[in-house]
mmCIF file of the N, C-alpha and C atoms, coordinates in Angstrom:
data_MODEL
# 
_entry.id   MODEL 
# 
loop_
_atom_site.group_PDB 
_atom_site.id 
_atom_site.type_symbol 
_atom_site.label_atom_id 
_atom_site.label_alt_id 
_atom_site.label_comp_id 
_atom_site.label_asym_id 
_atom_site.label_entity_id 
_atom_site.label_seq_id 
_atom_site.pdbx_PDB_ins_code 
_atom_site.Cartn_x 
_atom_site.Cartn_y 
_atom_site.Cartn_z 
_atom_site.occupancy 
_atom_site.B_iso_or_equiv 
_atom_site.pdbx_formal_charge 
_atom_site.auth_seq_id 
_atom_site.auth_comp_id 
_atom_site.auth_asym_id 
_atom_site.auth_atom_id 
_atom_site.pdbx_PDB_model_num 
ATOM 1   N N  . ASP A 1 1  ? -17.836 30.884 -65.576 1.00 0.00 ? 1  ASP A N  1 
ATOM 2   C CA . ASP A 1 1  ? -16.459 31.274 -65.397 1.00 0.00 ? 1  ASP A CA 1 
ATOM 3   C C  . ASP A 1 1  ? -15.591 30.315 -66.227 1.00 0.00 ? 1  ASP A C  1 
ATOM 4   N N  . ILE A 1 2  ? -14.774 30.844 -67.085 1.00 0.00 ? 2  ILE A N  1 
ATOM 5   C CA . ILE A 1 2  ? -13.908 30.050 -67.945 1.00 0.00 ? 2  ILE A CA 1 
ATOM 6   C C  . ILE A 1 2  ? -12.519 30.013 -67.329 1.00 0.00 ? 2  ILE A C  1 
ATOM 7   N N  . ARG A 1 3  ? -11.973 28.839 -67.126 1.00 0.00 ? 3  ARG A N  1 
ATOM 8   C CA . ARG A 1 3  ? -10.638 28.689 -66.543 1.00 0.00 ? 3  ARG A CA 1 
ATOM 9   C C  . ARG A 1 3  ? -9.617  28.527 -67.658 1.00 0.00 ? 3  ARG A C  1 
ATOM 10  N N  . THR A 1 4  ? -8.654  29.447 -67.720 1.00 0.00 ? 4  THR A N  1 
ATOM 11  C CA . THR A 1 4  ? -7.636  29.403 -68.774 1.00 0.00 ? 4  THR A CA 1 
ATOM 12  C C  . THR A 1 4  ? -6.262  29.045 -68.244 1.00 0.00 ? 4  THR A C  1 
ATOM 13  N N  . GLY A 1 5  ? -6.154  28.846 -66.942 1.00 0.00 ? 5  GLY A N  1 
ATOM 14  C CA . GLY A 1 5  ? -4.866  28.526 -66.349 1.00 0.00 ? 5  GLY A CA 1 
ATOM 15  C C  . GLY A 1 5  ? -4.081  29.762 -65.938 1.00 0.00 ? 5  GLY A C  1 
ATOM 16  N N  . ALA A 1 6  ? -4.610  30.943 -66.204 1.00 0.00 ? 6  ALA A N  1 
ATOM 17  C CA . ALA A 1 6  ? -3.929  32.187 -65.835 1.00 0.00 ? 6  ALA A CA 1 
ATOM 18  C C  . ALA A 1 6  ? -4.044  32.417 -64.329 1.00 0.00 ? 6  ALA A C  1 
ATOM 19  N N  . ASP A 1 7  ? -3.048  33.070 -63.751 1.00 0.00 ? 7  ASP A N  1 
ATOM 20  C CA . ASP A 1 7  ? -3.084  33.390 -62.329 1.00 0.00 ? 7  ASP A CA 1 
ATOM 21  C C  . ASP A 1 7  ? -4.224  34.347 -61.998 1.00 0.00 ? 7  ASP A C  1 
ATOM 22  N N  . SER A 1 8  ? -4.547  35.224 -62.931 1.00 0.00 ? 8  SER A N  1 
ATOM 23  C CA . SER A 1 8  ? -5.587  36.218 -62.731 1.00 0.00 ? 8  SER A CA 1 
ATOM 24  C C  . SER A 1 8  ? -6.473  36.258 -63.981 1.00 0.00 ? 8  SER A C  1 
ATOM 25  N N  . PRO A 1 9  ? -7.412  35.302 -64.109 1.00 0.00 ? 9  PRO A N  1 
ATOM 26  C CA . PRO A 1 9  ? -8.181  35.189 -65.351 1.00 0.00 ? 9  PRO A CA 1 
ATOM 27  C C  . PRO A 1 9  ? -9.117  36.369 -65.585 1.00 0.00 ? 9  PRO A C  1 
ATOM 28  N N  . VAL A 1 10 ? -9.380  36.641 -66.843 1.00 0.00 ? 10 VAL A N  1 
ATOM 29  C CA . VAL A 1 10 ? -10.371 37.628 -67.258 1.00 0.00 ? 10 VAL A CA 1 
ATOM 30  C C  . VAL A 1 10 ? -11.590 36.823 -67.682 1.00 0.00 ? 10 VAL A C  1 
ATOM 31  N N  . THR A 1 11 ? -12.729 37.124 -67.116 1.00 0.00 ? 11 THR A N  1 
ATOM 32  C CA . THR A 1 11 ? -13.928 36.351 -67.413 1.00 0.00 ? 11 THR A CA 1 
ATOM 33  C C  . THR A 1 11 ? -14.880 37.151 -68.289 1.00 0.00 ? 11 THR A C  1 
ATOM 34  N N  . GLY A 1 12 ? -15.932 36.531 -68.704 1.00 0.00 ? 12 GLY A N  1 
ATOM 35  C CA . GLY A 1 12 ? -16.986 37.179 -69.472 1.00 0.00 ? 12 GLY A CA 1 
ATOM 36  C C  . GLY A 1 12 ? -18.305 36.864 -68.812 1.00 0.00 ? 12 GLY A C  1 
ATOM 37  N N  . HIS A 1 13 ? -19.389 37.041 -69.540 1.00 0.00 ? 13 HIS A N  1 
ATOM 38  C CA . HIS A 1 13 ? -20.674 36.682 -68.970 1.00 0.00 ? 13 HIS A CA 1 
ATOM 39  C C  . HIS A 1 13 ? -21.664 36.300 -70.064 1.00 0.00 ? 13 HIS A C  1 
ATOM 40  N N  . ILE A 1 14 ? -22.625 35.478 -69.686 1.00 0.00 ? 14 ILE A N  1 
ATOM 41  C CA . ILE A 1 14 ? -23.714 35.084 -70.561 1.00 0.00 ? 14 ILE A CA 1 
ATOM 42  C C  . ILE A 1 14 ? -24.970 35.680 -69.934 1.00 0.00 ? 14 ILE A C  1 
ATOM 43  N N  . VAL A 1 15 ? -25.748 36.397 -70.731 1.00 0.00 ? 15 VAL A N  1 
ATOM 44  C CA . VAL A 1 15 ? -26.865 37.159 -70.194 1.00 0.00 ? 15 VAL A CA 1 
ATOM 45  C C  . VAL A 1 15 ? -28.164 36.752 -70.864 1.00 0.00 ? 15 VAL A C  1 
ATOM 46  N N  . SER A 1 16 ? -29.222 36.719 -70.092 1.00 0.00 ? 16 SER A N  1 
ATOM 47  C CA . SER A 1 16 ? -30.564 36.527 -70.613 1.00 0.00 ? 16 SER A CA 1 
ATOM 48  C C  . SER A 1 16 ? -31.408 37.675 -70.079 1.00 0.00 ? 16 SER A C  1 
ATOM 49  N N  . LEU A 1 17 ? -31.847 38.544 -70.979 1.00 0.00 ? 17 LEU A N  1 
ATOM 50  C CA . LEU A 1 17 ? -32.603 39.735 -70.608 1.00 0.00 ? 17 LEU A CA 1 
ATOM 51  C C  . LEU A 1 17 ? -34.072 39.572 -70.986 1.00 0.00 ? 17 LEU A C  1 
ATOM 52  N N  . GLY A 1 18 ? -34.908 40.420 -70.471 1.00 0.00 ? 18 GLY A N  1 
ATOM 53  C CA . GLY A 1 18 ? -36.323 40.420 -70.835 1.00 0.00 ? 18 GLY A CA 1 
ATOM 54  C C  . GLY A 1 18 ? -36.619 41.338 -72.009 1.00 0.00 ? 18 GLY A C  1 
ATOM 55  N N  . HIS A 1 19 ? -35.584 41.775 -72.713 1.00 0.00 ? 19 HIS A N  1 
ATOM 56  C CA . HIS A 1 19 ? -35.733 42.688 -73.853 1.00 0.00 ? 19 HIS A CA 1 
ATOM 57  C C  . HIS A 1 19 ? -34.581 42.452 -74.816 1.00 0.00 ? 19 HIS A C  1 
ATOM 58  N N  . GLU A 1 20 ? -34.596 43.136 -75.946 1.00 0.00 ? 20 GLU A N  1 
ATOM 59  C CA . GLU A 1 20 ? -33.508 43.015 -76.925 1.00 0.00 ? 20 GLU A CA 1 
ATOM 60  C C  . GLU A 1 20 ? -32.217 43.541 -76.324 1.00 0.00 ? 20 GLU A C  1 
ATOM 61  N N  . PRO A 1 21 ? -31.064 42.971 -76.546 1.00 0.00 ? 21 PRO A N  1 
ATOM 62  C CA . PRO A 1 21 ? -30.891 41.623 -77.066 1.00 0.00 ? 21 PRO A CA 1 
ATOM 63  C C  . PRO A 1 21 ? -31.266 40.621 -75.985 1.00 0.00 ? 21 PRO A C  1 
ATOM 64  N N  . TYR A 1 22 ? -32.059 39.649 -76.318 1.00 0.00 ? 22 TYR A N  1 
ATOM 65  C CA . TYR A 1 22 ? -32.565 38.707 -75.323 1.00 0.00 ? 22 TYR A CA 1 
ATOM 66  C C  . TYR A 1 22 ? -31.461 37.857 -74.713 1.00 0.00 ? 22 TYR A C  1 
ATOM 67  N N  . ASN A 1 23 ? -30.560 37.373 -75.526 1.00 0.00 ? 23 ASN A N  1 
ATOM 68  C CA . ASN A 1 23 ? -29.465 36.530 -75.046 1.00 0.00 ? 23 ASN A CA 1 
ATOM 69  C C  . ASN A 1 23 ? -28.187 36.944 -75.755 1.00 0.00 ? 23 ASN A C  1 
ATOM 70  N N  . TYR A 1 24 ? -27.118 37.019 -75.012 1.00 0.00 ? 24 TYR A N  1 
ATOM 71  C CA . TYR A 1 24 ? -25.837 37.295 -75.638 1.00 0.00 ? 24 TYR A CA 1 
ATOM 72  C C  . TYR A 1 24 ? -24.701 36.819 -74.754 1.00 0.00 ? 24 TYR A C  1 
ATOM 73  N N  . THR A 1 25 ? -23.559 36.641 -75.361 1.00 0.00 ? 25 THR A N  1 
ATOM 74  C CA . THR A 1 25 ? -22.341 36.261 -74.659 1.00 0.00 ? 25 THR A CA 1 
ATOM 75  C C  . THR A 1 25 ? -21.328 37.367 -74.877 1.00 0.00 ? 25 THR A C  1 
ATOM 76  N N  . ASN A 1 26 ? -20.621 37.739 -73.845 1.00 0.00 ? 26 ASN A N  1 
ATOM 77  C CA . ASN A 1 26 ? -19.627 38.797 -73.955 1.00 0.00 ? 26 ASN A CA 1 
ATOM 78  C C  . ASN A 1 26 ? -18.310 38.289 -73.380 1.00 0.00 ? 26 ASN A C  1 
ATOM 79  N N  . PHE A 1 27 ? -17.281 38.305 -74.192 1.00 0.00 ? 27 PHE A N  1 
ATOM 80  C CA . PHE A 1 27 ? -15.948 37.908 -73.758 1.00 0.00 ? 27 PHE A CA 1 
ATOM 81  C C  . PHE A 1 27 ? -15.112 39.151 -73.524 1.00 0.00 ? 27 PHE A C  1 
ATOM 82  N N  . TYR A 1 28 ? -14.255 39.093 -72.528 1.00 0.00 ? 28 TYR A N  1 
ATOM 83  C CA . TYR A 1 28 ? -13.372 40.214 -72.209 1.00 0.00 ? 28 TYR A CA 1 
ATOM 84  C C  . TYR A 1 28 ? -11.928 39.859 -72.521 1.00 0.00 ? 28 TYR A C  1 
ATOM 85  N N  . VAL A 1 29 ? -11.192 40.873 -72.970 1.00 0.00 ? 29 VAL A N  1 
ATOM 86  C CA . VAL A 1 29 ? -9.766  40.755 -73.251 1.00 0.00 ? 29 VAL A CA 1 
ATOM 87  C C  . VAL A 1 29 ? -9.064  41.801 -72.386 1.00 0.00 ? 29 VAL A C  1 
ATOM 88  N N  . GLU A 1 30 ? -8.015  41.393 -71.673 1.00 0.00 ? 30 GLU A N  1 
ATOM 89  C CA . GLU A 1 30 ? -7.277  42.339 -70.853 1.00 0.00 ? 30 GLU A CA 1 
ATOM 90  C C  . GLU A 1 30 ? -6.287  43.095 -71.725 1.00 0.00 ? 30 GLU A C  1 
ATOM 91  N N  . VAL A 1 31 ? -6.287  44.419 -71.604 1.00 0.00 ? 31 VAL A N  1 
ATOM 92  C CA . VAL A 1 31 ? -5.391  45.290 -72.367 1.00 0.00 ? 31 VAL A CA 1 
ATOM 93  C C  . VAL A 1 31 ? -4.710  46.261 -71.412 1.00 0.00 ? 31 VAL A C  1 
ATOM 94  N N  . ASP A 1 32 ? -3.624  46.871 -71.871 1.00 0.00 ? 32 ASP A N  1 
ATOM 95  C CA . ASP A 1 32 ? -2.897  47.815 -71.023 1.00 0.00 ? 32 ASP A CA 1 
ATOM 96  C C  . ASP A 1 32 ? -3.327  49.265 -71.236 1.00 0.00 ? 32 ASP A C  1 
ATOM 97  N N  . ASP A 1 33 ? -4.076  49.547 -72.298 1.00 0.00 ? 33 ASP A N  1 
ATOM 98  C CA . ASP A 1 33 ? -4.483  50.916 -72.612 1.00 0.00 ? 33 ASP A CA 1 
ATOM 99  C C  . ASP A 1 33 ? -5.817  50.864 -73.350 1.00 0.00 ? 33 ASP A C  1 
ATOM 100 N N  . LEU A 1 34 ? -6.921  51.105 -72.640 1.00 0.00 ? 34 LEU A N  1 
ATOM 101 C CA . LEU A 1 34 ? -8.248  51.009 -73.251 1.00 0.00 ? 34 LEU A CA 1 
ATOM 102 C C  . LEU A 1 34 ? -8.388  51.922 -74.465 1.00 0.00 ? 34 LEU A C  1 
ATOM 103 N N  . GLN A 1 35 ? -8.030  53.187 -74.313 1.00 0.00 ? 35 GLN A N  1 
ATOM 104 C CA . GLN A 1 35 ? -8.247  54.130 -75.408 1.00 0.00 ? 35 GLN A CA 1 
ATOM 105 C C  . GLN A 1 35 ? -7.440  53.764 -76.647 1.00 0.00 ? 35 GLN A C  1 
ATOM 106 N N  . ALA A 1 36 ? -6.227  53.281 -76.465 1.00 0.00 ? 36 ALA A N  1 
ATOM 107 C CA . ALA A 1 36 ? -5.410  52.890 -77.617 1.00 0.00 ? 36 ALA A CA 1 
ATOM 108 C C  . ALA A 1 36 ? -6.083  51.756 -78.392 1.00 0.00 ? 36 ALA A C  1 
ATOM 109 N N  . TYR A 1 37 ? -6.662  50.788 -77.679 1.00 0.00 ? 37 TYR A N  1 
ATOM 110 C CA . TYR A 1 37 ? -7.323  49.678 -78.357 1.00 0.00 ? 37 TYR A CA 1 
ATOM 111 C C  . TYR A 1 37 ? -8.661  50.085 -78.958 1.00 0.00 ? 37 TYR A C  1 
ATOM 112 N N  . LEU A 1 38 ? -9.367  51.009 -78.324 1.00 0.00 ? 38 LEU A N  1 
ATOM 113 C CA . LEU A 1 38 ? -10.597 51.529 -78.923 1.00 0.00 ? 38 LEU A CA 1 
ATOM 114 C C  . LEU A 1 38 ? -10.284 52.266 -80.221 1.00 0.00 ? 38 LEU A C  1 
ATOM 115 N N  . THR A 1 39 ? -9.239  53.068 -80.204 1.00 0.00 ? 39 THR A N  1 
ATOM 116 C CA . THR A 1 39 ? -8.824  53.807 -81.393 1.00 0.00 ? 39 THR A CA 1 
ATOM 117 C C  . THR A 1 39 ? -8.414  52.843 -82.507 1.00 0.00 ? 39 THR A C  1 
ATOM 118 N N  . LYS A 1 40 ? -7.661  51.811 -82.162 1.00 0.00 ? 40 LYS A N  1 
ATOM 119 C CA . LYS A 1 40 ? -7.233  50.827 -83.157 1.00 0.00 ? 40 LYS A CA 1 
ATOM 120 C C  . LYS A 1 40 ? -8.438  50.087 -83.733 1.00 0.00 ? 40 LYS A C  1 
ATOM 121 N N  . ALA A 1 41 ? -9.375  49.689 -82.869 1.00 0.00 ? 41 ALA A N  1 
ATOM 122 C CA . ALA A 1 41 ? -10.572 48.986 -83.347 1.00 0.00 ? 41 ALA A CA 1 
ATOM 123 C C  . ALA A 1 41 ? -11.357 49.858 -84.317 1.00 0.00 ? 41 ALA A C  1 
ATOM 124 N N  . GLU A 1 42 ? -11.523 51.132 -83.996 1.00 0.00 ? 42 GLU A N  1 
ATOM 125 C CA . GLU A 1 42 ? -12.253 52.045 -84.880 1.00 0.00 ? 42 GLU A CA 1 
ATOM 126 C C  . GLU A 1 42 ? -11.527 52.221 -86.209 1.00 0.00 ? 42 GLU A C  1 
ATOM 127 N N  . ALA A 1 43 ? -10.197 52.285 -86.188 1.00 0.00 ? 43 ALA A N  1 
ATOM 128 C CA . ALA A 1 43 ? -9.419  52.424 -87.421 1.00 0.00 ? 43 ALA A CA 1 
ATOM 129 C C  . ALA A 1 43 ? -9.579  51.204 -88.326 1.00 0.00 ? 43 ALA A C  1 
ATOM 130 N N  . LEU A 1 44 ? -9.889  50.049 -87.709 1.00 0.00 ? 44 LEU A N  1 
ATOM 131 C CA . LEU A 1 44 ? -10.064 48.816 -88.468 1.00 0.00 ? 44 LEU A CA 1 
ATOM 132 C C  . LEU A 1 44 ? -11.534 48.546 -88.818 1.00 0.00 ? 44 LEU A C  1 
ATOM 133 N N  . GLY A 1 45 ? -12.417 49.508 -88.534 1.00 0.00 ? 45 GLY A N  1 
ATOM 134 C CA . GLY A 1 45 ? -13.826 49.377 -88.904 1.00 0.00 ? 45 GLY A CA 1 
ATOM 135 C C  . GLY A 1 45 ? -14.748 49.017 -87.763 1.00 0.00 ? 45 GLY A C  1 
ATOM 136 N N  . GLY A 1 46 ? -14.212 48.876 -86.556 1.00 0.00 ? 46 GLY A N  1 
ATOM 137 C CA . GLY A 1 46 ? -15.040 48.571 -85.395 1.00 0.00 ? 46 GLY A CA 1 
ATOM 138 C C  . GLY A 1 46 ? -15.706 49.824 -84.848 1.00 0.00 ? 46 GLY A C  1 
ATOM 139 N N  . THR A 1 47 ? -16.512 49.632 -83.822 1.00 0.00 ? 47 THR A N  1 
ATOM 140 C CA . THR A 1 47 ? -17.267 50.726 -83.210 1.00 0.00 ? 47 THR A CA 1 
ATOM 141 C C  . THR A 1 47 ? -17.129 50.656 -81.697 1.00 0.00 ? 47 THR A C  1 
ATOM 142 N N  . THR A 1 48 ? -16.927 51.795 -81.060 1.00 0.00 ? 48 THR A N  1 
ATOM 143 C CA . THR A 1 48 ? -16.954 51.841 -79.604 1.00 0.00 ? 48 THR A CA 1 
ATOM 144 C C  . THR A 1 48 ? -18.413 51.836 -79.168 1.00 0.00 ? 48 THR A C  1 
ATOM 145 N N  . LEU A 1 49 ? -18.782 50.867 -78.357 1.00 0.00 ? 49 LEU A N  1 
ATOM 146 C CA . LEU A 1 49 ? -20.141 50.791 -77.830 1.00 0.00 ? 49 LEU A CA 1 
ATOM 147 C C  . LEU A 1 49 ? -20.252 51.459 -76.471 1.00 0.00 ? 49 LEU A C  1 
ATOM 148 N N  . ILE A 1 50 ? -19.263 51.201 -75.615 1.00 0.00 ? 50 ILE A N  1 
ATOM 149 C CA . ILE A 1 50 ? -19.201 51.825 -74.293 1.00 0.00 ? 50 ILE A CA 1 
ATOM 150 C C  . ILE A 1 50 ? -17.782 52.334 -74.108 1.00 0.00 ? 50 ILE A C  1 
ATOM 151 N N  . PRO A 1 51 ? -17.613 53.648 -73.952 1.00 0.00 ? 51 PRO A N  1 
ATOM 152 C CA . PRO A 1 51 ? -16.261 54.176 -73.720 1.00 0.00 ? 51 PRO A CA 1 
ATOM 153 C C  . PRO A 1 51 ? -15.766 53.733 -72.342 1.00 0.00 ? 51 PRO A C  1 
ATOM 154 N N  . PRO A 1 52 ? -14.497 53.989 -72.023 1.00 0.00 ? 52 PRO A N  1 
ATOM 155 C CA . PRO A 1 52 ? -13.952 53.529 -70.748 1.00 0.00 ? 52 PRO A CA 1 
ATOM 156 C C  . PRO A 1 52 ? -14.804 53.936 -69.543 1.00 0.00 ? 52 PRO A C  1 
ATOM 157 N N  . VAL A 1 53 ? -15.069 52.939 -68.684 1.00 0.00 ? 53 VAL A N  1 
ATOM 158 C CA . VAL A 1 53 ? -15.849 53.139 -67.465 1.00 0.00 ? 53 VAL A CA 1 
ATOM 159 C C  . VAL A 1 53 ? -14.991 52.676 -66.290 1.00 0.00 ? 53 VAL A C  1 
ATOM 160 N N  . PRO A 1 54 ? -14.729 53.562 -65.324 1.00 0.00 ? 54 PRO A N  1 
ATOM 161 C CA . PRO A 1 54 ? -13.956 53.144 -64.154 1.00 0.00 ? 54 PRO A CA 1 
ATOM 162 C C  . PRO A 1 54 ? -14.805 52.266 -63.239 1.00 0.00 ? 54 PRO A C  1 
ATOM 163 N N  . LEU A 1 55 ? -14.166 51.269 -62.631 1.00 0.00 ? 55 LEU A N  1 
ATOM 164 C CA . LEU A 1 55 ? -14.829 50.381 -61.686 1.00 0.00 ? 55 LEU A CA 1 
ATOM 165 C C  . LEU A 1 55 ? -14.338 50.669 -60.274 1.00 0.00 ? 55 LEU A C  1 
ATOM 166 N N  . PRO A 1 56 ? -15.136 50.341 -59.258 1.00 0.00 ? 56 PRO A N  1 
ATOM 167 C CA . PRO A 1 56 ? -14.737 50.632 -57.875 1.00 0.00 ? 56 PRO A CA 1 
ATOM 168 C C  . PRO A 1 56 ? -13.413 49.998 -57.457 1.00 0.00 ? 56 PRO A C  1 
ATOM 169 N N  . ASN A 1 57 ? -13.017 48.897 -58.093 1.00 0.00 ? 57 ASN A N  1 
ATOM 170 C CA . ASN A 1 57 ? -11.771 48.224 -57.696 1.00 0.00 ? 57 ASN A CA 1 
ATOM 171 C C  . ASN A 1 57 ? -10.531 48.820 -58.365 1.00 0.00 ? 57 ASN A C  1 
ATOM 172 N N  . GLY A 1 58 ? -10.692 49.907 -59.121 1.00 0.00 ? 58 GLY A N  1 
ATOM 173 C CA . GLY A 1 58 ? -9.555  50.551 -59.775 1.00 0.00 ? 58 GLY A CA 1 
ATOM 174 C C  . GLY A 1 58 ? -9.358  50.125 -61.220 1.00 0.00 ? 58 GLY A C  1 
ATOM 175 N N  . SER A 1 59 ? -10.040 49.082 -61.658 1.00 0.00 ? 59 SER A N  1 
ATOM 176 C CA . SER A 1 59 ? -9.983  48.655 -63.055 1.00 0.00 ? 59 SER A CA 1 
ATOM 177 C C  . SER A 1 59 ? -10.925 49.522 -63.886 1.00 0.00 ? 59 SER A C  1 
ATOM 178 N N  . SER A 1 60 ? -10.866 49.358 -65.208 1.00 0.00 ? 60 SER A N  1 
ATOM 179 C CA . SER A 1 60 ? -11.777 50.033 -66.131 1.00 0.00 ? 60 SER A CA 1 
ATOM 180 C C  . SER A 1 60 ? -12.156 49.051 -67.219 1.00 0.00 ? 60 SER A C  1 
ATOM 181 N N  . PHE A 1 61 ? -13.319 49.281 -67.842 1.00 0.00 ? 61 PHE A N  1 
ATOM 182 C CA . PHE A 1 61 ? -13.710 48.446 -68.966 1.00 0.00 ? 61 PHE A CA 1 
ATOM 183 C C  . PHE A 1 61 ? -14.311 49.296 -70.068 1.00 0.00 ? 61 PHE A C  1 
ATOM 184 N N  . ALA A 1 62 ? -14.371 48.724 -71.259 1.00 0.00 ? 62 ALA A N  1 
ATOM 185 C CA . ALA A 1 62 ? -15.024 49.353 -72.415 1.00 0.00 ? 62 ALA A CA 1 
ATOM 186 C C  . ALA A 1 62 ? -15.557 48.223 -73.283 1.00 0.00 ? 62 ALA A C  1 
ATOM 187 N N  . TRP A 1 63 ? -16.509 48.529 -74.173 1.00 0.00 ? 63 TRP A N  1 
ATOM 188 C CA . TRP A 1 63 ? -17.030 47.551 -75.120 1.00 0.00 ? 63 TRP A CA 1 
ATOM 189 C C  . TRP A 1 63 ? -16.829 48.075 -76.527 1.00 0.00 ? 63 TRP A C  1 
ATOM 190 N N  . ILE A 1 64 ? -16.454 47.163 -77.419 1.00 0.00 ? 64 ILE A N  1 
ATOM 191 C CA . ILE A 1 64 ? -16.367 47.479 -78.838 1.00 0.00 ? 64 ILE A CA 1 
ATOM 192 C C  . ILE A 1 64 ? -17.210 46.474 -79.613 1.00 0.00 ? 64 ILE A C  1 
ATOM 193 N N  . ALA A 1 65 ? -17.572 46.846 -80.831 1.00 0.00 ? 65 ALA A N  1 
ATOM 194 C CA . ALA A 1 65 ? -18.213 45.922 -81.764 1.00 0.00 ? 65 ALA A CA 1 
ATOM 195 C C  . ALA A 1 65 ? -17.269 45.763 -82.937 1.00 0.00 ? 65 ALA A C  1 
ATOM 196 N N  . ASP A 1 66 ? -17.049 44.512 -83.361 1.00 0.00 ? 66 ASP A N  1 
ATOM 197 C CA . ASP A 1 66 ? -16.210 44.294 -84.531 1.00 0.00 ? 66 ASP A CA 1 
ATOM 198 C C  . ASP A 1 66 ? -17.029 44.554 -85.796 1.00 0.00 ? 66 ASP A C  1 
ATOM 199 N N  . ILE A 1 67 ? -16.430 44.366 -86.957 1.00 0.00 ? 67 ILE A N  1 
ATOM 200 C CA . ILE A 1 67 ? -17.117 44.701 -88.210 1.00 0.00 ? 67 ILE A CA 1 
ATOM 201 C C  . ILE A 1 67 ? -18.316 43.803 -88.482 1.00 0.00 ? 67 ILE A C  1 
ATOM 202 N N  . ASP A 1 68 ? -18.430 42.672 -87.779 1.00 0.00 ? 68 ASP A N  1 
ATOM 203 C CA . ASP A 1 68 ? -19.584 41.794 -87.916 1.00 0.00 ? 68 ASP A CA 1 
ATOM 204 C C  . ASP A 1 68 ? -20.632 42.053 -86.844 1.00 0.00 ? 68 ASP A C  1 
ATOM 205 N N  . GLY A 1 69 ? -20.377 43.034 -85.966 1.00 0.00 ? 69 GLY A N  1 
ATOM 206 C CA . GLY A 1 69 ? -21.329 43.376 -84.919 1.00 0.00 ? 69 GLY A CA 1 
ATOM 207 C C  . GLY A 1 69 ? -21.158 42.603 -83.630 1.00 0.00 ? 69 GLY A C  1 
ATOM 208 N N  . ASN A 1 70 ? -20.118 41.772 -83.516 1.00 0.00 ? 70 ASN A N  1 
ATOM 209 C CA . ASN A 1 70 ? -19.869 41.041 -82.283 1.00 0.00 ? 70 ASN A CA 1 
ATOM 210 C C  . ASN A 1 70 ? -19.335 41.981 -81.217 1.00 0.00 ? 70 ASN A C  1 
ATOM 211 N N  . THR A 1 71 ? -19.832 41.856 -80.009 1.00 0.00 ? 71 THR A N  1 
ATOM 212 C CA . THR A 1 71 ? -19.392 42.700 -78.899 1.00 0.00 ? 71 THR A CA 1 
ATOM 213 C C  . THR A 1 71 ? -18.230 42.044 -78.177 1.00 0.00 ? 71 THR A C  1 
ATOM 214 N N  . ILE A 1 72 ? -17.192 42.840 -77.902 1.00 0.00 ? 72 ILE A N  1 
ATOM 215 C CA . ILE A 1 72 ? -16.009 42.375 -77.183 1.00 0.00 ? 72 ILE A CA 1 
ATOM 216 C C  . ILE A 1 72 ? -15.746 43.368 -76.055 1.00 0.00 ? 72 ILE A C  1 
ATOM 217 N N  . GLY A 1 73 ? -15.564 42.839 -74.860 1.00 0.00 ? 73 GLY A N  1 
ATOM 218 C CA . GLY A 1 73 ? -15.241 43.683 -73.729 1.00 0.00 ? 73 GLY A CA 1 
ATOM 219 C C  . GLY A 1 73 ? -13.734 43.829 -73.584 1.00 0.00 ? 73 GLY A C  1 
ATOM 220 N N  . LEU A 1 74 ? -13.298 45.014 -73.236 1.00 0.00 ? 74 LEU A N  1 
ATOM 221 C CA . LEU A 1 74 ? -11.889 45.271 -72.951 1.00 0.00 ? 74 LEU A CA 1 
ATOM 222 C C  . LEU A 1 74 ? -11.771 45.594 -71.473 1.00 0.00 ? 74 LEU A C  1 
ATOM 223 N N  . LEU A 1 75 ? -10.778 45.043 -70.815 1.00 0.00 ? 75 LEU A N  1 
ATOM 224 C CA . LEU A 1 75 ? -10.571 45.272 -69.392 1.00 0.00 ? 75 LEU A CA 1 
ATOM 225 C C  . LEU A 1 75 ? -9.156  45.736 -69.149 1.00 0.00 ? 75 LEU A C  1 
ATOM 226 N N  . LYS A 1 76 ? -9.023  46.804 -68.380 1.00 0.00 ? 76 LYS A N  1 
ATOM 227 C CA . LYS A 1 76 ? -7.703  47.271 -67.945 1.00 0.00 ? 76 LYS A CA 1 
ATOM 228 C C  . LYS A 1 76 ? -7.701  47.204 -66.422 1.00 0.00 ? 76 LYS A C  1 
ATOM 229 N N  . ARG A 1 77 ? -6.778  46.418 -65.875 1.00 0.00 ? 77 ARG A N  1 
ATOM 230 C CA . ARG A 1 77 ? -6.694  46.308 -64.405 1.00 0.00 ? 77 ARG A CA 1 
ATOM 231 C C  . ARG A 1 77 ? -5.811  47.372 -63.844 1.00 0.00 ? 77 ARG A C  1 
# 
């Protein structure tokens, strides 16, 4: 858990799997409109990896890959 001093921090996760990708880090950025940011990322050469997924708490998330293949999570509360 990374502490940024925000009242309601957005966290990421570090994962170790038994298959590819074996290890990765995923950072999340809070946005107000998932689809708008997915569209913007694609216009700039990125790729949507996971389209918006609703969560039980009312939030939603999506994953994008930048032009270098780095995965970035987007979170809308």
